[in-house]
Structures are given as C-alpha cells and as structure tokens.
N, C-alpha and C positions, 0 to 999 in steps of 0.2 A: 463910628461908622467901619466894619472892616473894609478892603478891596476888593474884596467878592462881589459885595455888594453894591462898594464902587463902579465895578465893570459892571454887572447887572442895570443898575444905572444906565449908563451908556447906550447901552447896547437898548434896554427897552425906551429909549430917547430918541437913540436915529430911528427906530425902525417904529413909531409916530410919527416924524416930523418927516419922512419919506412913502408914506401910507404903507409898510405892511402892516401895521392893526396899531389900534386904539382900542382904551377902557382906562378902567370896566368901565361896560357897557349896562346904562345908558351915561353916559357921559352927561347933557347936559341935562341929570335929572342926577347928578350928583353918583351913579354907577355902582351898582353890586357885584361886592368882588363873585370871582367865578368866571367871569362873562366877559369877554372881549370880543371886537370888530376887527374881520380882516378890510384894510384898506385895499387897494387895485392894487398895488405891489405883494402884498397879501397876499393876495385869491390867486394871483397868474402863480402865487410861490408855492402853492400849497395844488393848484389843478397840474403841476410839473410833476411831485413828491407822485400826487394821485397818479398819473400818469406811467409814474416807474415802477410804483409797484402795481398796477391793476399787469404790466407786462409782465412783469415776472412772476407772476400768481399765473396767468394765463400762459406763458410759454413753459412752465411747470404745470399742467396741463389740468387746471382749479379750474371751474366754472360759477362766474358770480351768480349771485342770488341778491334779491332786493324787500327785505319784512319791515312790518309796520316798527314803530319806537313805540307803543304803547299797548299792554297784553293785561289782561287780568291777573288777579292777586292768586288764583291757587296757582298759574305758569310760574311765579317769583316763590310757590312756596312751596313747591315738587323740586324746580334748581336750587333752592334750600338759601336765597339772595333772601328772603323774608327776616331767615333767621339768624342769618352766618355774612352777611357783607356788611362788616360793621369796623368801624376806626376807633380809636380810641381819642377817650377827652378829658380834658378836668376843665375845670371851670373856678376863676378867681375867687378865692373867697371875701374879697370885699364890692369889688366893682363888678363882679356877677361877667366877667368877659369868657370865652369858652374858646380853647386852642388843642386842635391836635395835637395829643401828646409828647407821639413819635418825630412828628413834622420839628415841635418845637425846643425838641433836645437836640434835633440832628443842627438844629440852627444857631441854636445857643453853646454848645460843647460837639461840632464837628467828629471829633478822636473819641469818641465815648460811641463802643460799637453795641445801638440795644438791638438788632436784627434777630426775628424771634422773642423775644420777648414777653412773656402776661401782662395784663393789664398790674396788676398786683408788682410784679418785677419794674415797670414805668411805674408807678407810684414810688416803688423806693428810690430807682432811679433820681427822680427829681429829689426827691427828700433830701438825698445821700451829696449832690451838687450843686445843693440850694438854692435851686429856679423857682424862679419868683416870677408872677406876674408882668409881660414888657410894658402896659400901659396903665398901670398904677402901682406897681412894685409889690402889690397886696402877694396876700400864702396862695398856690393851688390850693386846690384839692385834691381828693384821691382821684384815677385813672377813672372815667368809667366806657362802654360800650356804645357807639349809636347808630341806628343803621342810618345808611346813604341814599334809600330810595327813593324817590322823587312821589309823590302818593301821589294822584288824580284820581277823576271817576264817571265812568261811561254812562251816561244817560243818568239818570234821575238815582242809582243805586246802587250799582257795580263800581266795586270798588277794583281800581286798576293800578299798573303803577309805569314808568317811564326806563322805560330797561337802562342799564346801566352799562350793558355791553350790547352787541352785537352777537355773540355765540347762541344763548340762549333764543330768540328767536330760529338762528339757521334751524340748532336739533329735531325744533317743532316739526321740519321740516320732512325728520328722514324719513319716513313710508316714501310722498312723491317724488324725494332721493329715488329713493328703490328704483321705480319705476321707471325714472328715467335716464337711470344707468341699467337699464337692465338684470335688473336683479345680484350684481356685481358689486362685491369689493376688491380692492379698495374705490375710496371715491370721493373725490377733491372738492369742495366748496368753498368760494370766501362774500365774504362781502363786508360793502365801504358805507357808510350811514354813523346819523346822527347815537350819542350816545349824552347818557345823564345822569351825577353822582351832586348828591344833593353835599356837597363837601363841606364840615361845620362852621370853617374861617380857611379859606383859602390863599393863600401866601402862595410866593413865590409867582406871579404873573403867569404866564402859558403855559407855564410848566404844569399847574393844579386847575384846572375847568371845569366848571357847573354842567358843560356843555358844550360835546364836545366831538371828533368826527375818530369813531374805531374803524379800526381794522382788521379781520379774525378770518385766518383762513383754518379750515378745518378739514382731518382726514377721517372716514370713516371705516378701519377696516380689522382683521381678524388678527386673535394674534401669532397666527404662522406668521399674516403678514410683515409684521413688525421686527422680524427677526430676515426675513426672505424679502427683502428690501431690494431692488436688483440695479434703484436709481444709485444704492450708497456705493454702485462703484464706478461711477462718475465724477464721485468730491473724496472718496478715497484717500488718495492723496493730497489734499487743500490743507493748507492747515490754519487753523480758528487762534485767538491770543486767548488761549483760557483759564477760568482764577477758579477754581473747582473747591469744595465745601469743605473740606479738608485741610486745605493749605490757610481758608479764612478763620477754621479753629486754632489755625497757631500764627493769625493775625500775621498770616503771609498776604495781599493781598496783587502782589508781582505778576502779570500776568506770563504764560509759559506757551509760544507757538508749538502746536502740538500736529500733525500730520492725526486725519482723523481714523485712519484706519487705527495706528498706536493708541488713540484717546478711547477706543473701544477693547482692544489693548489693556489694553491697565483700569476698565470698569468706569470711565468718566462717564462716559453712556452705557446703558444695556443694552440699548437696542439696535438697529442699522436705523428702520425708518426715523426710528427721532432723534439720530442724531444729522439724517440729513436734512429736517426741519430742521434744527438746530442752524447747520450754516447755509440751511433755501434764506431763513429772517438774517442773517448774514450777510450773502449776498443781495438781501434788499436795500438794505443801509447805507452795502456803499454803493449801488446805482442811485442810490438817494444823492449819494456824493461826498459822503465820509470820508476820510481818508482813513485806512488801516491805524494809523497812529494814534486815530483818536478814541479808537474804538476795545471792549474788551465784551467779554462771554463774562459774568459772574453768576453762579454754580447757588440756587437758595441751602438755606441752612436746612437743616431738616426737622426745625422747629418754624421755617418759615412758610413750608407746603403748607399748600390746602389738602384736608385727612384723607383726602382720596387721589391727590398728582403721588403719582410716581417719581419724578425727577418735574424738575422745573431750571433755565438758568433765563436771567434776563442779558440783551443788548443793551451797553451803557455806551455813555456817548458824554469823550469827555469836552469839559466847556470851561472857559474861564470864570462866568459870571458865578455858576455854582458847582463848582467843579463838577463829579463823575454824574452823570444822571441817565436815573432807568429810562430806557425807549421802549421798551420790548418785552412781549416773554412768550418765551415758548413752553410749552407744557404734556408732558406725558398725561391724562387727565383720566386713563383706565375707561372703565366703561360709566359709570359715574351716571353723567347727566345723563342717556340713553336709558339706563335703568329707574335712575328715580321717576321719568315722564313717561316711563310706562306703567309704573304707581300706580301714577297718578291719574293718569289720563284712562289703562285702563283697556289702551293700546297698544296692539304689538308691534312695538317696535327693536323688533331681534330679526336674524337669517336663520334657517337650520344650514347645519353642518353636521353632513352626517345622522340626516333624520333627525335630529335635536336640537332647538331652539337656542341660537348663543344672541345676546345683544353682543353688538360691536364694540373696538376700542375707539377709543379720539383723540389725535395729537390733534393741536392747536398753537398757533403764531398770532399774535396780538400785539397789536399797537393801536397810540394815537399820532395821531399826521400833525396834532400843535407843537407836541413834542420836538417831534425832529425838525419842526419848520423854526420853534423858536435856537435848538441848536445849531440847525448851519448860516442859522445870521451871524450867531454868537461867536462859529466857528471861520464864517466868512470876512471878522472885522479887519481889517489893516489902515494903520494911524498914517496919518500923511509924517508926510519926510520933508527934507528940504531936497527933491525931486516931486516930488509931486505938495501941492497946498490944501491938501483935503483929503477926512479921512472917505475909504473905502471896502467895498466888498467884494471879494474876489469868493465868488462861486462858481463852483464848476459850469462848464457852457452848457453844458446839456441840461442842463435843471436853474439854469438865471434864470428871472423872473422876463423879461425883456432880452433875448438874445444879441439879438440889431439891431444899430441904433442906423438911425438914413437922416444923411443931411447934403442938401444944397449949399453950396459954398456962401451961397447969395440969393436971395427971395427974388431974385430976374424968371421972366419965361423961359427963358431958353435952359435955365437950370431948373428950376420945378420941374417940367415936361418930364425931361431923361429922370428926372429925382424918383416922381410918384411911379414910373413904371417900375423903376426899381423897386422899390420900396413896394410895389402888389408882389414881383414876381418874387419877391423873398416871403411875404404872406402867405401868398397860395401853396411856396412849399410844404408847410407849414413850422413855418418857425413863426412868434411875438419880435415885429419888429417896432420901433418907435418914429417916424417921420417929426423930425428938429427941425426948424429954422430958426430962431430965435437968439440971436446975443454972436457972439462973436464962436469961434470953433473950438479955441481954446475950453472958451465955456461952456459949448457945448458938450465938448472928451470933459469935461469933472462931471458934469452932471451925470452921465449913463458912466460913473465909476465911484460915483456916490450912494447907486444904486446895485450895482454888479454887472452893468451888460458888457459883456467882453469883448464885442465888435462894435463897431463904426464903422460907417459908409460913406467918405464925399465924395458928391458927385462937383469937377469944377473945371473951366472953361478947358484943360487938355482931354474932357471926355468926350466933350462935344467934336473936337479935334481929332482921337485916335482911338473911342471908346476903349481908355481905362477909367476906373474910380480905387482911390484911397484906400486900402481897409488899416482900421491902426485897430494895434492889439491894445487890449488892457492892460494886462500884465507887464508889462515891456515895454509900452507904452509909443512902440517902432511901428512904421510905417511902411508901410511894399504895394505896388502900384501894379495892378491884373483887368483884364478887359474884362468890360461887363456883360458876356456874353459867359462868361466862366464862372460866372460873380458865384450861383445859386450851388453849384458844383462846391467851386472853394468852400463855401460857409458849412456846407452838411458834413466836410469830414472834418474841419475848423472841430464845430462845434459836436460832433459825435467823437472826433479826438483821434481819426486813422490819419490826422496828419498834426505835425506840429506848424505855426503860425514862422519860425526860424527857418522851417523851412522848403518855406514858399518861393 
C-alpha cells in the first residue's frame, strides 16, 4: 500500500470519526460506490464553501438560478451528452470487473502521462505497462467507451436523463435571460445544484461521486465583448501560477507565476474576458481557504479539449492523499451550446447585431463542491506533537465548520447564564458556535482542535467580577482576556482576518 493511499485512509478515517462524511452510502446495506453522506460538520463545511462561492459570484455581478435536475432525452441529444459524454472503460477477461481505464492507469502508473489519449492508445498503454486486473490479476480487455448519463423515465413512456452538470439546464433559459437582462449582453448567471454521473467504478472516495453538488457560472457575450472586457483592467497586475500546455508537452509541470497582462501578451490567454474568468475561478478557491502554494492552473492539452472548446484551464489543488487534484474547469465554449439548442428546439437563441442574427458565445467556470471539501480537510490536517497530544485541523477561520466554541468553566447557574448569553450573541452575529459544558477545559479544547474550531471562549468566575472572558487561539494555543462587551466585534475581526490574535 502506497504512502499516498495511507494518507487518504487517515483523512477518510478522521472525516468519518468526526462527522464530516460517511460512506459509501447506505452503509447499513453495504454501501454503493460513488455515494456519500455528509455528517453535521461536513454539511457545515459545505455550507461555508457554498457561501463563499455564492458571495464571489454575486460580487462579480452573476445572478443565481435554479433548474430541474431531470430533462427529456432530446435536451441531452442536442447538448451532445448522449453521444459524447463518455468514459474509457476496460473489463477483466477473467472475473468481469469493469474499470475506468485512465483512472486505473494513473493509479497504478502515476508517472505515465496519458492526457488526451484515445481509447486505442489507452489499450496500447495497458498492454505496454503490463497492467492487469487489480482484483484477480486477469488480463484486461480492450478499452471501450461508456456513457455516464443516468437514465430515467417521465410518466409511462418519455425517456429522460438526470443532468450530469448544471450548465445545460442553464442554457435552456437563454430567451428568459434576454428578457431579464433587457436584451443586453454580457449576461452572467450561475447555478448551484445536484448533478449525477453514472461512473462505472468510482474510486478515490469523495473525489469521484455518482451524485454531487455542481457549481457553474456562465457568461453569455459577443465576440467583441471577449476582447473588450473592462473588468480585466482590475486584475491585469495579479499573478497566477500557470502551467501551459506547451510546457506540459515538454514534461514540465512547474508553475510560473505570471502577471495577467503578461499572460495575454505571451498568448497564454487569447481573450481578456476568458482570462478574467480564469482569475475569478482562482480567486474563488482562495476565498474557500486554499493557500496559494497548494494551487496551480493547468492548461488542457489540445488533445484533452472538447471539440468545441477554444481553450480550457483547470484549477488543481495539491493534496497529501492523491497529489494534484482537478477541482475546477474554466472553459471557452464558443457558441456551441446555444447553436445546438437553437438547431434542435427550432427556437431563436440569438441576438441581433447590426440587424443580423448572432448566437452568443459562452464562457464557463465549473466545479463540484465535494472535491474542494475533501481537499480542504486534507490540507488542514495537522498531526499530533509533543505540545498537542491529538491530531487537529487547521481550517481558515472564515470557513471552519464551527468558528467559536463557548465554555462555561463549570456547569453552575452563575456561569451557565452568562455563558448562554454570550453564546446567543455570537450566534446572532452570524457565526456558528458550539456550547460545550462536558469535561475539563483541556478536554474541551482538544475536542475543538480535532474538528478545526479556531477560537474558544471560556466564561469563569472572573467574568462575574469584571466582565472579561478568555479567548483561546487554536493555532498558537495562546490565551487572552477581553471584555465580553467587545467579544463579538473581536470575534468578527479575528474570523475575517482583519486582526491577528497576537495583536490583541
């Protein structure tokens, strides 16, 4: 068993023990791969991430919509999913077990670059490296294609499919968007909702699910808008860690911190509007709590891109469990989507430019939420030390599931009453807090460290005398006293990062 797999087992064990996620679900019936339950802390963490995402999109002038998760077959025929939403699979000729070929190769031979390989080339790679069935060591058959769509039925006889992403259901609203946006483009919308992919053999736990929450932002715009994008001026001097496809072709995956304006000049990005989308996606992940030394932007090789994609970059997060993990895709989709739905629906999905019908272009930022959730837990893990006798989680304060824990020193009325008052004030201020009166203060501190709570507030007999409480910092384990009347404001500044604990 590899060290990577060992660490992923540590993270999964920690997550299950402390109530982040459980599964495969339903556990009491043996579980089905690709389905997981979020526990109380996992749901809180997911809510935090969704709030950061929603806030970032709204600040960038995107409007949120919500659409059905099931659509008739003709929608998916038009979108190209019925014909093109496929994975490469290989089946053991001995035991019949089926595997996703590219994932199996990457797991067993991580040093081999198979990006963009066709099914024929994947078959050759399997033969070349002598890859056999992990279950029974039998020979693997040729790689074939497998459609990931989950099929269902509407009523008695209408064929339908669960959506594999949220984008298509968003495109179907284009005529309504034109009315809402008063026939003016660009128009920006986003959606957060469930999506389904019938993975043949889901692996890597929370990283590859059959049911997951998808977030996708879409910008409808004209070609001239793509080149004349005023918002690019705001970020032109920002630097991003880029890995271009040309560097990858030379087996160079080192990131190069590149100023956005220089990335345009060097041709890494062809369009300022698209470059701005890449930056927005990257900034969303920073706001979700990922440090820049754990992030990179990798451009798709030409052979990786969908046939309609003019460009595609992935935001990848480095984990100790699985190395670099793709968490977000930013795509220049051209006018493919609206053109296809216009053709199949016979409805006009265009705008008039110089009295001529023009189908708008689409830029997209797309990512699931469960992947960054797992990656954030992975990145936050800290092992026990001599100073701290427990493993703990160092979540950024703004996204920690529990942000403040409130402890009365003892369970006596004279301490419980002011503690409850302080707890309610913290909750009323919008922060999630936990009230804990069980066990010694030391044990309560350790419990909160284990789940990543950044601050603990203790109410003791000194509080009754002078109104001060103790704030304990998770990272340094240092403590300071402050007056309870200033507590909520102090917590707000600490959680938002506008002040540091050692400056209190």
